[in-house]
C-alpha positions in Angstrom: 0.0 0.2 -0.4 2.7 2.5 0.8 4.9 1.8 -2.3 1.7 2.4 -4.3 1.1 5.6 -2.7 4.6 6.6 -3.0 4.7 5.8 -6.8 2.1 8.8 -7.2 4.6 11.2 -6.1 7.4 10.4 -9.1 10.3 12.0 -9.2 9.8 13.1 -12.5 10.2 17.0 -11.7 13.9 16.4 -11.0 14.5 14.2 -14.1 14.5 17.7 -16.8 17.6 19.1 -15.1 19.6 15.8 -16.0 18.9 15.6 -19.5 22.0 16.0 -21.6 23.3 14.2 -25.3 26.2 13.7 -22.8 24.9 10.9 -20.5 26.3 8.9 -18.0 25.3 4.5 -18.4 25.6 3.5 -14.9 22.1 1.6 -15.2 24.0 -0.8 -17.7 26.5 -2.4 -14.8 26.2 -5.6 -14.7 26.4 -5.5 -10.7 23.0 -3.6 -10.6 21.3 -5.8 -13.0 22.5 -8.8 -10.6 21.4 -7.3 -7.5 17.9 -6.4 -8.9 17.5 -10.1 -10.1 18.2 -11.1 -6.4 15.7 -8.4 -5.2 18.8 -7.0 -3.3 17.7 -3.4 -4.0 19.7 -1.8 -1.3 23.0 -2.7 -2.8 22.0 -2.3 -6.4 21.1 1.7 -5.1 24.7 1.6 -3.5 26.3 0.8 -6.6 24.0 3.0 -8.9 24.9 5.6 -6.2 28.6 5.4 -6.3 28.7 5.3 -10.0 26.6 8.3 -10.4 28.3 10.2 -8.0 31.6 9.2 -10.2 30.4 10.5 -13.3 32.0 13.0 -15.1 29.1 13.5 -17.2 25.6 14.7 -16.6 23.3 12.0 -15.3 21.0 10.7 -17.9 16.9 10.5 -17.8 17.4 6.9 -17.7 19.8 6.6 -15.2 17.8 8.8 -12.8 14.8 6.9 -13.4 16.3 3.5 -12.5 17.8 5.5 -9.4 14.5 6.5 -8.5 12.8 3.1 -9.3 15.2 1.6 -6.8 14.7 4.3 -4.3 11.1 3.3 -4.3 12.1 -0.4 -3.6 14.3 0.2 -1.1 11.7 2.6 0.7 8.9 0.0 0.1 7.2 -0.4 3.4 6.5 -4.0 4.9 4.8 -4.2 8.7 7.2 -6.8 9.6 10.4 -5.0 8.8 12.7 -5.1 11.4 13.6 -1.2 13.0 17.8 -2.0 12.1 16.7 -3.0 8.2 14.5 -0.2 8.3 17.4 2.3 9.2 19.9 0.5 6.9 17.3 1.3 4.0 17.3 4.9 5.4 20.8 5.6 5.3 21.1 3.7 2.3 19.0 6.4 0.4 20.6 9.3 2.2 24.0 8.3 1.5 23.8 7.2 -2.0 21.5 9.7 -3.6 23.7 11.9 -5.9 21.7 15.1 -4.9 22.7 15.1 -1.4 26.2 14.0 -1.6 27.2 17.4 -0.1 25.0 17.2 2.9 26.0 13.6 3.8 28.9 14.9 6.3 26.1 17.0 8.1 24.1 13.3 8.4 24.8 11.7 11.7 23.3 7.7 11.9 23.1 5.3 15.1 26.3 3.9 14.4 27.8 7.6 15.4 26.2 8.2 18.7 27.4 4.3 19.4 31.1 4.7 19.1 32.6 4.8 22.7 35.8 6.3 21.8 34.7 9.1 19.7 35.1 12.2 21.9 32.7 14.1 19.6 30.2 11.8 19.6 30.2 11.3 23.5 30.1 15.0 23.9 27.3 15.5 21.6 24.8 13.2 22.4 24.2 14.5 25.8 22.7 18.1 24.8 21.4 17.0 21.8 17.6 17.8 22.5 17.9 17.5 25.9 14.9 18.8 26.7 12.6 16.6 24.8 15.0 13.3 24.6 13.6 10.6 26.4 16.8 8.5 28.4 15.5 5.0 27.2 15.6 6.3 23.2 18.4 5.8 20.6 19.0 8.2 18.3 18.8 6.4 14.5 19.4 10.3 12.6 20.2 13.5 13.2 20.7 16.5 10.5 22.8 19.8 12.1 22.0 22.5 10.1 23.6 24.7 12.3 26.1 26.8 10.6 27.9 28.3 13.1 27.7 25.9 16.3 27.4 22.3 16.0 24.4 20.4 17.5 22.9 23.7 18.1 19.8 23.0 15.8 18.6 20.3 13.4 16.2 17.6 13.0 16.3 14.1 14.8 15.0 10.7 14.6 14.7 8.0 17.6 12.9 4.8 17.2 9.7 6.9 18.9 9.7 10.3 17.8 10.8 13.5 15.7 12.4 16.0 17.0 13.7 19.5 16.1 14.8 22.9 16.9 14.8 25.9 14.0 17.3 28.8 14.3 15.3 30.6 17.1 12.5 29.0 19.1 12.3 26.0 21.6 13.3 22.2 20.9 10.0 20.2 19.9 9.0 16.6 20.1 6.1 14.6 18.6 5.8 10.9 18.6 5.5 9.0 15.3 2.0 7.8 15.9 0.9 11.6 16.5 2.5 12.4 12.9 -0.7 12.5 10.6 0.2 14.8 7.9 3.7 16.2 6.6 3.3 19.0 3.8 6.4 20.4 1.8 5.9 24.3 1.9 8.0 26.9 0.2 7.9 30.7 1.7 11.2 32.1 0.8 11.3 36.0 0.0 13.3 38.7 0.2 13.5 39.2 4.3 14.2 36.8 6.8 11.4 34.4 8.0 9.6 34.7 11.0 12.3 32.6 13.1 15.2 34.5 11.2 16.2 31.8 9.1 16.9 32.2 5.1 15.8 29.1 4.5 12.8 28.7 1.8 11.6 25.0 2.3 9.9 24.1 5.6 8.4 20.9 6.7 4.8 21.1 8.2 3.6 18.9 10.7 -0.3 18.0 11.1 -1.4 21.1 9.1 -0.1 23.3 12.4 2.0 26.5 11.8 3.5 26.1 14.8 4.9 23.0 14.2 7.3 23.9 11.0 10.8 22.3 10.5 13.2 24.6 8.2 15.2 22.3 6.0 18.1 24.2 5.4 20.7 23.4 3.0 18.8 20.6 1.0 18.6 21.3 -2.6 15.5 22.0 -4.4 15.8 18.6 -6.5 16.5 16.5 -3.7 13.9 18.3 -1.1 11.2 15.7 -2.0 13.3 12.4 -1.7 14.7 13.6 1.6 11.3 14.3 3.0 9.6 11.1 1.6 12.7 9.6 3.4 11.7 10.8 6.9 8.4 10.2 6.0 9.4 6.1 5.4 11.2 6.2 8.7 8.2 7.3 10.4 5.5 5.2 9.0 8.0 1.9 9.7 7.8 2.9 13.2 4.0 3.5 13.7 2.1 1.3 16.0 -1.3 2.0 14.2 -3.0 0.6 11.0 -1.9 1.1 7.8 -4.8 3.3 7.3 -3.1 5.9 9.8 0.0 6.4 7.7 1.6 9.9 7.6 0.0 11.7 4.6 3.0 13.2 2.7 1.6 16.6 0.8 3.0 18.7 -1.7 0.7 21.6 -2.9 0.1 22.9 -6.5 2.2 25.8 -6.1 5.5 23.9 -4.5 5.2 21.0 -6.9 5.6 23.8 -9.7 8.2 25.0 -7.5 10.2 21.9 -7.8 9.3 21.6 -11.5 11.4 24.7 -11.9 9.4 27.7 -10.8 7.0 26.8 -14.2 3.3 26.5 -13.7 1.5 23.0 -13.8 -1.9 24.2 -14.1 -3.0 21.4 -16.8 -2.7 18.7 -14.5 -5.9 19.8 -13.0 -7.6 20.4 -16.1 -10.6 18.9 -16.8 -12.2 19.1 -20.3 -15.8 20.1 -20.6 -15.9 21.1 -24.1 -16.5 24.2 -23.1 -13.7 26.7 -23.5 -15.1 29.9 -22.1 -15.9 27.9 -18.9 -12.4 26.1 -19.2 -10.6 29.3 -19.4 -11.2 30.9 -16.1 -10.7 27.9 -14.0 -7.3 27.6 -15.5 -6.6 31.0 -15.2 -7.5 30.6 -11.4 -4.1 28.4 -11.2 -1.7 30.8 -12.8 -3.4 33.5 -10.7 -2.9 31.6 -7.4 0.7 30.8 -8.6 1.5 34.5 -9.2 3.9 36.3 -11.5 7.2 34.2 -10.1 6.4 31.3 -12.2 6.7 30.9 -15.9 4.5 29.2 -18.1 5.0 25.8 -19.1 4.9 24.4 -22.7 2.4 22.1 -21.6 -0.2 24.9 -20.3 1.3 27.1 -23.2 -0.3 24.7 -25.4 -3.3 24.1 -23.5 -4.2 28.1 -23.3 -3.6 27.9 -27.4 -6.0 25.3 -27.8 -8.7 27.0 -25.6 -7.8 30.8 -27.2 -8.4 28.7 -30.8 -11.6 27.3 -29.8 -13.0 30.7 -28.0 -11.8 32.7 -31.5 -13.2 30.0 -33.9 -15.3 31.3 -36.3 -19.1 31.5 -35.2 -22.4 32.7 -36.1 -23.1 34.7 -33.1 -23.7 38.5 -32.4 -20.5 41.1 -32.1 -21.3 41.8 -28.8 -20.9 38.3 -27.8 -17.7 38.0 -29.9 -16.5 41.0 -28.4 -16.9 39.5 -24.9 -14.7 36.3 -25.9 -12.1 38.9 -27.1 -12.2 41.1 -23.6 -12.5 37.6 -21.6 -8.8 36.3 -23.3 -7.8 39.7 -22.5 -8.4 39.9 -19.2 -6.5 36.6 -18.0 -3.9 36.5 -15.7 -0.7 37.0 -18.1 -2.1 40.3 -19.4 -3.2 41.7 -15.8 -0.3 44.0 -15.2 -1.3 45.8 -18.7 -3.3 48.6 -18.3 -6.1 47.8 -21.1 -9.1 49.4 -21.3 -12.2 48.2 -22.7 -15.6 49.5 -24.2 -18.5 49.9 -21.3 -16.0 48.3 -19.0 -13.1 51.0 -17.9 -13.2 53.2 -21.0 -13.8 57.0 -19.6 -14.7 60.1 -21.6 -11.9 61.9 -20.4 -9.4 59.2 -22.1 -11.6 58.6 -25.4 -11.8 62.7 -26.1 -7.8 62.8 -25.7 -7.1 59.6 -27.9 -6.2 59.9 -31.3 -8.5 62.9 -31.5 -6.5 64.0 -35.2 -7.5 61.0 -36.9 -10.3 59.2 -35.5 -13.4 59.4 -37.8 -16.4 61.1 -35.8 -18.7 57.9 -36.1 -16.2 55.7 -34.6 -16.4 54.0 -31.0 -13.6 53.0 -29.0 -13.6 49.1 -27.9 -10.2 48.6 -26.9 -7.0 50.6 -26.1 -3.7 49.6 -24.7 -1.6 52.4 -23.7 1.9 51.8 -24.0 3.0 55.2 -22.9 5.8 54.8 -20.1 5.7 58.6 -18.8 2.7 60.3 -19.6 -0.7 58.2 -20.5 -2.5 58.4 -24.3 0.9 59.6 -25.4 1.3 56.1 -27.7 -0.4 52.9 -28.1 -3.2 50.6 -29.8 -6.8 51.1 -30.2 -9.4 49.2 -31.9 -13.0 51.0 -33.1 -15.6 49.1 -35.2 -14.1 50.2 -38.3 -10.4 50.6 -37.8 -7.0 50.4 -35.9 -5.5 53.5 -34.5 -2.0 53.4 -33.4 1.5 55.5 -32.4 4.8 53.9 -31.7 7.1 55.8 -29.6 9.1 58.1 -31.9 12.1 56.1 -33.3 10.9 52.7 -32.4 13.3 51.9 -35.0 16.1 53.5 -36.8 14.4 53.2 -40.3 13.8 57.0 -41.6 10.3 56.2 -42.4 9.4 55.4 -38.5 11.8 58.4 -37.1 8.4 60.8 -36.7 6.9 58.8 -34.3 3.5 59.9 -35.9 -0.3 58.4 -35.5 -1.8 56.0 -37.9 -5.2 54.9 -38.9 -5.9 51.7 -41.0 -9.3 50.7 -42.1 -9.9 47.0 -41.6 -11.4 46.5 -45.0 -7.6 47.9 -46.1 -6.0 44.9 -44.0 -5.2 42.0 -46.0 -2.5 40.3 -43.9 -1.3 40.4 -40.3 1.9 38.8 -39.1 3.6 38.5 -35.8 7.3 39.5 -35.9 10.3 38.9 -33.7 13.3 41.2 -34.5 16.5 41.3 -33.1 18.7 43.2 -36.1 20.4 46.3 -34.9 17.6 48.4 -36.6 15.2 46.9 -34.3 15.1 48.4 -31.2 12.1 46.5 -30.1 11.6 42.8 -30.0 7.7 42.3 -30.7 6.2 43.6 -33.7 2.8 43.3 -35.9 3.2 44.0 -39.4 0.2 44.9 -41.5 0.1 44.3 -45.3 4.1 44.2 -44.6 3.8 47.9 -44.8 3.1 48.9 -41.2 4.8 48.2 -38.0 3.3 48.1 -34.8 5.4 47.8 -31.8 4.1 45.9 -28.9 5.9 47.0 -26.1 6.3 44.9 -23.0 4.8 42.1 -24.5 7.1 38.5 -23.9 7.0 35.0 -25.3 4.0 34.3 -22.2 1.6 36.6 -24.0 2.6 38.1 -27.1 0.9 35.1 -29.7 -2.5 35.2 -27.6 -2.4 39.2 -28.0 -2.0 38.7 -31.8 -4.6 36.3 -32.2 -7.1 38.3 -30.2 -5.8 41.4 -32.4 -6.9 39.4 -35.6 -9.6 37.8 -34.2 -11.4 41.9 -33.5 -10.7 42.2 -37.0 -12.4 39.6 -38.1 -15.5 40.0 -36.1 -15.8 43.9 -36.7 -15.3 43.4 -40.5 -16.6 40.0 -41.4 -13.2 38.9 -42.2 -11.2 35.6 -42.3 -7.8 36.8 -41.5 -5.4 34.2 -40.0 -2.5 35.3 -38.0 0.9 34.7 -39.8 3.7 33.6 -37.8 7.0 33.6 -39.6 9.4 30.4 -39.0 12.0 32.4 -37.3 9.5 33.9 -35.1 8.1 30.4 -34.5 11.4 29.2 -33.7 11.9 31.6 -31.1 8.6 31.0 -29.2 9.1 27.1 -29.4 12.7 27.4 -27.8 11.4 29.7 -25.1 9.1 26.9 -24.1 11.1 24.0 -24.6 14.4 24.9 -22.5 11.4 25.0 -19.6 
């Protein structure tokens, strides 16, 4: 049962860190295959770990998967497993994991505390958690996280309880049978935490904010396996039935951090064949994560699909189609942009000032993107029911005909082609642009790979619904390559 539960949290998030064409091949060692055939998984893990630590090339995904498979087998819980065997399994994972190599000197196991002629050991056991340690207990593990003073704080396991002490605060103890949940959380900011530590990762016990263990120095890539190994030891020593085993939780935000600070919202996506209902649900996931996270390739593709479905030609009134346009441009990845929409946040004062020299008296504004960095309504892009009006920053490129920075108006009926273009040449002072009919350029200030294609799709969609056109956004191969490369590297 425990192995099945453990497998739900596969370590695939870590594997992307090791992909490389220059890959080690420790998994092909004959000794590993022999130990696996004998079901001696601990020895197989040790051979595998030694090989991976000595490798001079990045670890391959294949090898890391094998190491993770062996780890799960070693940490499989059997109710009849003796404590000493549990301890050996526990030590085997922590000592052999290639991502924990730098922390091994800070790990102390049972044997360390039992060496009679080791002065440091004799001295260390007495002060270690002296306020909560029971005399009849034996230390099986201690992780010393004190940077200046040894044995001043850290995490300890005996055969009965979990004990810990953070930088500030008291020593804590909780019996294994009282541990119901372990939740991996991250709250690192630009300032110190409440206990004056700078460690982002912490382990919350039983959903109690007063019972949190700071996990200093454990690498992001190894934090999950470190906690799962602790969880294995605790579960193995519980005297309660299997259904009372510790529930190890990694919330959605923390899973996204472990994946490399990228969104994982598609994991909870449910296809209802109703994109206008699905998009806000997906967008709430993005909003909950916040701006620290980049859009993953999988979520990017899902957003593209939903946007294409929402923008697909349909025989509906203009106002309903316009609402589709507004919904897409009101999502999380546009929330920091000062978009104005008709009947929502377009004020009369802005309308009066906006493109007053070229706007026709019969036109009504439906959308405005203010790109003025210093003064508002100084430049930007506006859409009416008849045309697009825009003004770039003076000198948006060093081509002679763009130096004036004058306002432009182009009726939808005159637009035959819209292309999204990425430029890095010396003559281009901005990266992303819309090109109309190969003759006009609109600079898309501040847009990025996260949102620029959806903005361009919305732009074309509005032209189509306002003028009964059937334009398709053109994305040249060079621009498509830039977009694909940005997401594939995440």
